[in-house]
Biopython code that builds the backbone (N, CA, C, O; Angstrom):
import numpy as np
from Bio.PDB.StructureBuilder import StructureBuilder

atoms = [
    (1, "UNK", "N", (0.815, -1.195, 0.015)),
    (1, "UNK", "CA", (0.012, 0.010, 0.019)),
    (1, "UNK", "C", (0.856, 1.259, 0.008)),
    (1, "UNK", "O", (0.387, 2.345, -0.333)),
    (2, "UNK", "N", (2.087, 1.093, 0.378)),
    (2, "UNK", "CA", (2.906, 2.281, 0.550)),
    (2, "UNK", "C", (3.771, 2.612, -0.628)),
    (2, "UNK", "O", (4.415, 3.660, -0.616)),
    (3, "UNK", "N", (3.829, 1.760, -1.678)),
    (3, "UNK", "CA", (4.753, 1.982, -2.731)),
    (3, "UNK", "C", (4.094, 2.576, -3.967)),
    (3, "UNK", "O", (4.188, 2.045, -5.073)),
    (4, "UNK", "N", (3.412, 3.716, -3.729)),
    (4, "UNK", "CA", (2.755, 4.390, -4.819)),
    (4, "UNK", "C", (2.295, 5.743, -4.328)),
    (4, "UNK", "O", (2.287, 6.010, -3.126)),
    (5, "UNK", "N", (1.914, 6.593, -5.259)),
    (5, "UNK", "CA", (1.454, 7.949, -4.863)),
    (5, "UNK", "C", (0.553, 8.560, -5.942)),
    (5, "UNK", "O", (0.620, 8.209, -7.120)),
    (6, "UNK", "N", (-0.259, 9.454, -5.501)),
    (6, "UNK", "CA", (-1.102, 10.191, -6.439)),
    (6, "UNK", "C", (-0.207, 11.050, -7.319)),
    (6, "UNK", "O", (0.740, 11.674, -6.841)),
    (7, "UNK", "N", (-0.511, 11.073, -8.582)),
    (7, "UNK", "CA", (0.235, 11.861, -9.540)),
    (7, "UNK", "C", (-0.762, 12.590, -10.436)),
    (7, "UNK", "O", (-1.330, 12.013, -11.364)),
    (8, "UNK", "N", (-0.956, 13.845, -10.142)),
    (8, "UNK", "CA", (-1.995, 14.585, -10.885)),
    (8, "UNK", "C", (-3.348, 13.979, -10.555)),
    (8, "UNK", "O", (-3.739, 13.856, -9.394)),
    (9, "UNK", "N", (-4.031, 13.615, -11.597)),
    (9, "UNK", "CA", (-5.383, 12.900, -11.360)),
    (9, "UNK", "C", (-5.281, 11.454, -11.493)),
    (9, "UNK", "O", (-6.287, 10.745, -11.463)),
    (10, "UNK", "N", (-4.018, 10.952, -11.651)),
    (10, "UNK", "CA", (-3.811, 9.490, -11.730)),
    (10, "UNK", "C", (-3.008, 9.024, -10.569)),
    (10, "UNK", "O", (-2.971, 9.663, -9.517)),
    (11, "UNK", "N", (-2.347, 7.879, -10.764)),
    (11, "UNK", "CA", (-1.609, 7.257, -9.644)),
    (11, "UNK", "C", (-0.360, 6.559, -10.230)),
    (11, "UNK", "O", (-0.421, 5.925, -11.283)),
    (12, "UNK", "N", (0.768, 6.697, -9.516)),
    (12, "UNK", "CA", (1.976, 5.924, -9.836)),
    (12, "UNK", "C", (2.130, 4.782, -8.876)),
    (12, "UNK", "O", (1.987, 4.945, -7.665)),
    (13, "UNK", "N", (2.425, 3.610, -9.429)),
    (13, "UNK", "CA", (2.806, 2.462, -8.598)),
    (13, "UNK", "C", (4.305, 2.211, -8.889)),
    (13, "UNK", "O", (4.708, 1.923, -10.016)),
    (14, "UNK", "N", (5.088, 2.333, -7.831)),
    (14, "UNK", "CA", (6.548, 2.166, -7.967)),
    (14, "UNK", "C", (6.906, 0.667, -8.041)),
    (14, "UNK", "O", (6.710, -0.075, -7.079)),
    (15, "UNK", "N", (7.401, 0.267, -9.127)),
    (15, "UNK", "CA", (7.806, -1.126, -9.335)),
    (15, "UNK", "C", (9.255, -1.183, -9.713)),
    (15, "UNK", "O", (9.648, -1.938, -10.603)),
    (16, "UNK", "N", (10.061, -0.381, -9.033)),
    (16, "UNK", "CA", (11.490, -0.239, -9.373)),
    (16, "UNK", "C", (12.266, -1.559, -9.349)),
    (16, "UNK", "O", (13.179, -1.740, -10.156)),
    (17, "UNK", "N", (11.949, -2.422, -8.505)),
    (17, "UNK", "CA", (12.704, -3.666, -8.333)),
    (17, "UNK", "C", (12.242, -4.764, -9.280)),
    (17, "UNK", "O", (12.858, -5.827, -9.354)),
    (18, "UNK", "N", (11.158, -4.507, -10.001)),
    (18, "UNK", "CA", (10.594, -5.512, -10.910)),
    (18, "UNK", "C", (11.412, -5.551, -12.233)),
    (18, "UNK", "O", (11.915, -4.525, -12.691)),
    (19, "UNK", "N", (11.527, -6.728, -12.814)),
    (19, "UNK", "CA", (12.140, -6.870, -14.125)),
    (19, "UNK", "C", (11.199, -6.287, -15.147)),
    (19, "UNK", "O", (9.997, -6.202, -14.894)),
    (20, "UNK", "N", (11.717, -5.875, -16.318)),
    (20, "UNK", "CA", (10.833, -5.382, -17.402)),
    (20, "UNK", "C", (9.751, -6.370, -17.785)),
    (20, "UNK", "O", (8.637, -5.962, -18.114)),
    (21, "UNK", "N", (10.056, -7.685, -17.751)),
    (21, "UNK", "CA", (9.079, -8.694, -18.096)),
    (21, "UNK", "C", (7.944, -8.712, -17.067)),
    (21, "UNK", "O", (6.773, -8.842, -17.423)),
    (22, "UNK", "N", (8.309, -8.578, -15.785)),
    (22, "UNK", "CA", (7.312, -8.591, -14.737)),
    (22, "UNK", "C", (6.411, -7.337, -14.799)),
    (22, "UNK", "O", (5.203, -7.411, -14.573)),
    (23, "UNK", "N", (7.026, -6.209, -15.106)),
    (23, "UNK", "CA", (6.250, -4.932, -15.231)),
    (23, "UNK", "C", (5.247, -5.107, -16.392)),
    (23, "UNK", "O", (4.070, -4.773, -16.257)),
    (24, "UNK", "N", (5.710, -5.612, -17.481)),
    (24, "UNK", "CA", (4.786, -5.837, -18.654)),
    (24, "UNK", "C", (3.695, -6.823, -18.280)),
    (24, "UNK", "O", (2.541, -6.629, -18.662)),
    (25, "UNK", "N", (4.021, -7.867, -17.549)),
    (25, "UNK", "CA", (2.965, -8.856, -17.122)),
    (25, "UNK", "C", (1.966, -8.172, -16.213)),
    (25, "UNK", "O", (0.760, -8.375, -16.354)),
    (26, "UNK", "N", (2.433, -7.390, -15.313)),
    (26, "UNK", "CA", (1.490, -6.701, -14.385)),
    (26, "UNK", "C", (0.634, -5.671, -15.136)),
    (26, "UNK", "O", (-0.557, -5.550, -14.848)),
    (27, "UNK", "N", (1.205, -4.932, -16.082)),
    (27, "UNK", "CA", (0.426, -3.980, -16.906)),
    (27, "UNK", "C", (-0.671, -4.826, -17.650)),
    (27, "UNK", "O", (-1.816, -4.379, -17.716)),
    (28, "UNK", "N", (-0.355, -6.006, -18.197)),
    (28, "UNK", "CA", (-1.318, -6.783, -18.906)),
    (28, "UNK", "C", (-2.442, -7.255, -17.985)),
    (28, "UNK", "O", (-3.601, -7.272, -18.399)),
    (29, "UNK", "N", (-2.129, -7.637, -16.754)),
    (29, "UNK", "CA", (-3.153, -8.070, -15.802)),
    (29, "UNK", "C", (-4.061, -6.876, -15.436)),
    (29, "UNK", "O", (-5.286, -6.999, -15.444)),
    (30, "UNK", "N", (-3.446, -5.726, -15.117)),
    (30, "UNK", "CA", (-4.209, -4.536, -14.789)),
    (30, "UNK", "C", (-5.128, -4.122, -15.910)),
    (30, "UNK", "O", (-6.249, -3.673, -15.675)),
    (31, "UNK", "N", (-4.648, -4.275, -17.143)),
    (31, "UNK", "CA", (-5.449, -3.885, -18.324)),
    (31, "UNK", "C", (-6.512, -4.876, -18.651)),
    (31, "UNK", "O", (-7.681, -4.515, -18.783)),
    (32, "UNK", "N", (-6.131, -6.135, -18.788)),
    (32, "UNK", "CA", (-7.020, -7.177, -19.264)),
    (32, "UNK", "C", (-7.974, -7.732, -18.228)),
    (32, "UNK", "O", (-9.140, -7.989, -18.528)),
    (33, "UNK", "N", (-7.493, -7.918, -17.021)),
    (33, "UNK", "CA", (-8.371, -8.497, -15.972)),
    (33, "UNK", "C", (-9.176, -7.419, -15.234)),
    (33, "UNK", "O", (-10.340, -7.633, -14.896)),
    (34, "UNK", "N", (-8.564, -6.283, -14.991)),
    (34, "UNK", "CA", (-9.265, -5.233, -14.219)),
    (34, "UNK", "C", (-9.712, -4.022, -15.027)),
    (34, "UNK", "O", (-10.298, -3.087, -14.482)),
    (35, "UNK", "N", (-9.431, -4.042, -16.347)),
    (35, "UNK", "CA", (-9.888, -2.997, -17.239)),
    (35, "UNK", "C", (-9.391, -1.625, -16.855)),
    (35, "UNK", "O", (-10.108, -0.636, -17.004)),
    (36, "UNK", "N", (-8.159, -1.556, -16.358)),
    (36, "UNK", "CA", (-7.595, -0.275, -15.981)),
    (36, "UNK", "C", (-6.706, 0.224, -17.120)),
    (36, "UNK", "O", (-6.005, -0.568, -17.749)),
    (37, "UNK", "N", (-6.730, 1.513, -17.385)),
    (37, "UNK", "CA", (-5.875, 2.129, -18.396)),
    (37, "UNK", "C", (-4.566, 2.511, -17.691)),
    (37, "UNK", "O", (-4.541, 3.330, -16.772)),
    (38, "UNK", "N", (-3.495, 1.889, -18.156)),
    (38, "UNK", "CA", (-2.174, 2.058, -17.494)),
    (38, "UNK", "C", (-1.057, 2.210, -18.558)),
    (38, "UNK", "O", (-1.214, 1.806, -19.710)),
    (39, "UNK", "N", (0.052, 2.796, -18.134)),
    (39, "UNK", "CA", (1.238, 2.837, -19.001)),
    (39, "UNK", "C", (2.474, 2.765, -18.081)),
    (39, "UNK", "O", (2.373, 2.865, -16.858)),
    (40, "UNK", "N", (3.610, 2.593, -18.706)),
    (40, "UNK", "CA", (4.865, 2.577, -17.992)),
    (40, "UNK", "C", (5.512, 3.969, -18.113)),
    (40, "UNK", "O", (5.698, 4.502, -19.207)),
    (41, "UNK", "N", (5.838, 4.517, -16.970)),
    (41, "UNK", "CA", (6.633, 5.777, -16.951)),
    (41, "UNK", "C", (8.021, 5.416, -16.337)),
    (41, "UNK", "O", (8.116, 4.522, -15.496)),
    (42, "UNK", "N", (9.021, 6.081, -16.746)),
    (42, "UNK", "CA", (10.335, 5.858, -16.187)),
    (42, "UNK", "C", (10.748, 7.054, -15.320)),
    (42, "UNK", "O", (10.494, 8.209, -15.661)),
    (43, "UNK", "N", (11.384, 6.744, -14.204)),
    (43, "UNK", "CA", (11.982, 7.769, -13.332)),
    (43, "UNK", "C", (13.407, 7.316, -13.056)),
    (43, "UNK", "O", (13.635, 6.281, -12.429)),
    (44, "UNK", "N", (14.339, 8.087, -13.523)),
    (44, "UNK", "CA", (15.759, 7.704, -13.410)),
    (44, "UNK", "C", (15.995, 6.316, -14.017)),
    (44, "UNK", "O", (16.728, 5.509, -13.445)),
    (45, "UNK", "N", (15.387, 6.036, -15.160)),
    (45, "UNK", "CA", (15.520, 4.796, -15.855)),
    (45, "UNK", "C", (14.896, 3.589, -15.072)),
    (45, "UNK", "O", (15.199, 2.438, -15.388)),
    (46, "UNK", "N", (14.081, 3.838, -14.117)),
    (46, "UNK", "CA", (13.423, 2.765, -13.377)),
    (46, "UNK", "C", (11.930, 2.883, -13.641)),
    (46, "UNK", "O", (11.384, 3.983, -13.725)),
    (47, "UNK", "N", (11.271, 1.718, -13.772)),
    (47, "UNK", "CA", (9.804, 1.736, -14.182)),
    (47, "UNK", "C", (8.865, 2.075, -13.023)),
    (47, "UNK", "O", (9.066, 1.714, -11.863)),
    (48, "UNK", "N", (7.841, 2.787, -13.432)),
    (48, "UNK", "CA", (6.644, 3.016, -12.565)),
    (48, "UNK", "C", (5.456, 2.765, -13.456)),
    (48, "UNK", "O", (5.476, 3.068, -14.649)),
    (49, "UNK", "N", (4.417, 2.207, -12.861)),
    (49, "UNK", "CA", (3.153, 2.034, -13.609)),
    (49, "UNK", "C", (2.264, 3.253, -13.303)),
    (49, "UNK", "O", (2.029, 3.594, -12.144)),
    (50, "UNK", "N", (1.794, 3.876, -14.340)),
    (50, "UNK", "CA", (0.875, 4.984, -14.182)),
    (50, "UNK", "C", (-0.512, 4.536, -14.485)),
    (50, "UNK", "O", (-0.755, 3.964, -15.547)),
    (51, "UNK", "N", (-1.464, 4.782, -13.564)),
    (51, "UNK", "CA", (-2.847, 4.470, -13.793)),
    (51, "UNK", "C", (-3.530, 5.809, -14.119)),
    (51, "UNK", "O", (-3.513, 6.751, -13.327)),
    (52, "UNK", "N", (-4.131, 5.852, -15.317)),
    (52, "UNK", "CA", (-4.727, 7.093, -15.797)),
    (52, "UNK", "C", (-5.962, 7.515, -15.027)),
    (52, "UNK", "O", (-6.641, 6.677, -14.434)),
    (53, "UNK", "N", (-6.265, 8.818, -15.030)),
    (53, "UNK", "CA", (-7.385, 9.357, -14.251)),
    (53, "UNK", "C", (-8.689, 8.679, -14.650)),
    (53, "UNK", "O", (-9.579, 8.516, -13.816)),
    (54, "UNK", "N", (-8.816, 8.275, -15.938)),
    (54, "UNK", "CA", (-10.067, 7.576, -16.345)),
    (54, "UNK", "C", (-10.338, 6.276, -15.608)),
    (54, "UNK", "O", (-11.475, 5.806, -15.552)),
    (55, "UNK", "N", (-9.268, 5.690, -15.036)),
    (55, "UNK", "CA", (-9.388, 4.440, -14.334)),
    (55, "UNK", "C", (-9.386, 4.584, -12.839)),
    (55, "UNK", "O", (-9.499, 3.576, -12.141)),
    (56, "UNK", "N", (-9.262, 5.789, -12.302)),
    (56, "UNK", "CA", (-9.114, 5.984, -10.878)),
    (56, "UNK", "C", (-10.363, 5.512, -10.099)),
    (56, "UNK", "O", (-10.252, 4.856, -9.063)),
    (57, "UNK", "N", (-11.537, 5.861, -10.620)),
    (57, "UNK", "CA", (-12.765, 5.454, -9.893)),
    (57, "UNK", "C", (-12.828, 3.931, -9.778)),
    (57, "UNK", "O", (-13.129, 3.395, -8.712)),
    (58, "UNK", "N", (-12.544, 3.239, -10.882)),
    (58, "UNK", "CA", (-12.555, 1.791, -10.897)),
    (58, "UNK", "C", (-11.470, 1.212, -9.948)),
    (58, "UNK", "O", (-11.724, 0.263, -9.206)),
    (59, "UNK", "N", (-10.285, 1.797, -9.992)),
    (59, "UNK", "CA", (-9.205, 1.330, -9.139)),
    (59, "UNK", "C", (-9.577, 1.450, -7.668)),
    (59, "UNK", "O", (-9.373, 0.524, -6.883)),
    (60, "UNK", "N", (-10.126, 2.605, -7.307)),
    (60, "UNK", "CA", (-10.540, 2.796, -5.921)),
    (60, "UNK", "C", (-11.578, 1.777, -5.510)),
    (60, "UNK", "O", (-11.500, 1.239, -4.406)),
    (61, "UNK", "N", (-12.556, 1.493, -6.369)),
    (61, "UNK", "CA", (-13.586, 0.516, -6.007)),
    (61, "UNK", "C", (-13.027, -0.867, -5.856)),
    (61, "UNK", "O", (-13.593, -1.676, -5.121)),
    (62, "UNK", "N", (-11.898, -1.184, -6.543)),
    (62, "UNK", "CA", (-11.308, -2.480, -6.450)),
    (62, "UNK", "C", (-10.473, -2.622, -5.171)),
    (62, "UNK", "O", (-10.537, -3.645, -4.489)),
    (63, "UNK", "N", (-9.673, -1.558, -4.849)),
    (63, "UNK", "CA", (-8.725, -1.712, -3.737)),
    (63, "UNK", "C", (-9.227, -1.217, -2.408)),
    (63, "UNK", "O", (-8.725, -1.646, -1.369)),
    (64, "UNK", "N", (-10.189, -0.340, -2.401)),
    (64, "UNK", "CA", (-10.645, 0.266, -1.126)),
    (64, "UNK", "C", (-11.014, -0.772, -0.064)),
    (64, "UNK", "O", (-10.611, -0.625, 1.090)),
    (65, "UNK", "N", (-11.757, -1.801, -0.414)),
    (65, "UNK", "CA", (-12.118, -2.810, 0.631)),
    (65, "UNK", "C", (-10.922, -3.516, 1.296)),
    (65, "UNK", "O", (-11.053, -4.141, 2.348)),
    (66, "UNK", "N", (-9.776, -3.398, 0.658)),
    (66, "UNK", "CA", (-8.574, -4.143, 1.163)),
    (66, "UNK", "C", (-7.511, -3.176, 1.758)),
    (66, "UNK", "O", (-6.460, -3.620, 2.221)),
    (67, "UNK", "N", (-7.785, -1.912, 1.740)),
    (67, "UNK", "CA", (-6.770, -0.950, 2.192)),
    (67, "UNK", "C", (-6.956, -0.569, 3.655)),
    (67, "UNK", "O", (-8.077, -0.440, 4.149)),
    (68, "UNK", "N", (-5.844, -0.396, 4.321)),
    (68, "UNK", "CA", (-5.889, 0.149, 5.694)),
    (68, "UNK", "C", (-6.344, 1.590, 5.593)),
    (68, "UNK", "O", (-5.908, 2.324, 4.707)),
    (69, "UNK", "N", (-7.224, 1.999, 6.502)),
    (69, "UNK", "CA", (-7.754, 3.389, 6.460)),
    (69, "UNK", "C", (-6.629, 4.439, 6.491)),
    (69, "UNK", "O", (-6.789, 5.518, 5.920)),
    (70, "UNK", "N", (-5.525, 4.150, 7.131)),
    (70, "UNK", "CA", (-4.471, 5.154, 7.210)),
    (70, "UNK", "C", (-3.808, 5.426, 5.837)),
    (70, "UNK", "O", (-3.094, 6.416, 5.676)),
    (71, "UNK", "N", (-4.045, 4.569, 4.889)),
    (71, "UNK", "CA", (-3.439, 4.747, 3.579)),
    (71, "UNK", "C", (-4.432, 5.284, 2.481)),
    (71, "UNK", "O", (-4.063, 5.493, 1.326)),
    (72, "UNK", "N", (-5.670, 5.483, 2.910)),
    (72, "UNK", "CA", (-6.667, 5.949, 1.939)),
    (72, "UNK", "C", (-6.348, 7.348, 1.328)),
    (72, "UNK", "O", (-6.839, 7.661, 0.243)),
    (73, "UNK", "N", (-5.562, 8.154, 1.989)),
    (73, "UNK", "CA", (-5.187, 9.457, 1.460)),
    (73, "UNK", "C", (-4.471, 9.326, 0.111)),
    (73, "UNK", "O", (-4.472, 10.263, -0.687)),
    (74, "UNK", "N", (-3.875, 8.188, -0.134)),
    (74, "UNK", "CA", (-3.152, 7.940, -1.378)),
    (74, "UNK", "C", (-4.092, 7.893, -2.583)),
    (74, "UNK", "O", (-3.663, 8.083, -3.721)),
    (75, "UNK", "N", (-5.341, 7.647, -2.331)),
    (75, "UNK", "CA", (-6.304, 7.552, -3.399)),
    (75, "UNK", "C", (-7.196, 8.721, -3.592)),
    (75, "UNK", "O", (-7.989, 8.737, -4.533)),
    (76, "UNK", "N", (-7.101, 9.737, -2.715)),
    (76, "UNK", "CA", (-8.000, 10.869, -2.828)),
    (76, "UNK", "C", (-7.313, 12.112, -3.318)),
    (76, "UNK", "O", (-7.951, 13.154, -3.464)),
]
sb = StructureBuilder()
sb.init_structure("model")
sb.init_model(0)
sb.init_chain("A")
sb.init_seg("    ")
for serial, (resi, resn, name, xyz) in enumerate(atoms, 1):
    if name == "N":
        sb.init_residue(resn, " ", resi, " ")
    sb.init_atom(name, np.array(xyz, "f"), 0.0, 1.0, " ", f" {name:<3s}", serial, name[0])
structure = sb.get_structure()
C-alpha cells in the first residue's frame, strides 16, 4: 500500500525492483483483468506504472475494501 502515490489525477505504482518482463505482465493483468488504463513511466531509468485518471474510480472501487484506512489518502 505504501509503494505508490497520487500523480496529478492518476496514480503511480513504484515497481522499481521488478524486471521489465514482470512490469509488462503486471500491466497486462491490470489492463485485461481489471480493465484499468495504464502505462509505464520511467523515473531515473526505473519503471513506474501510471494508472490514468479515467481508471481511478474503478481502481478505488477495487482496492478500497482491502486498504488500511491510514493509507486511503493515497487515493483521494
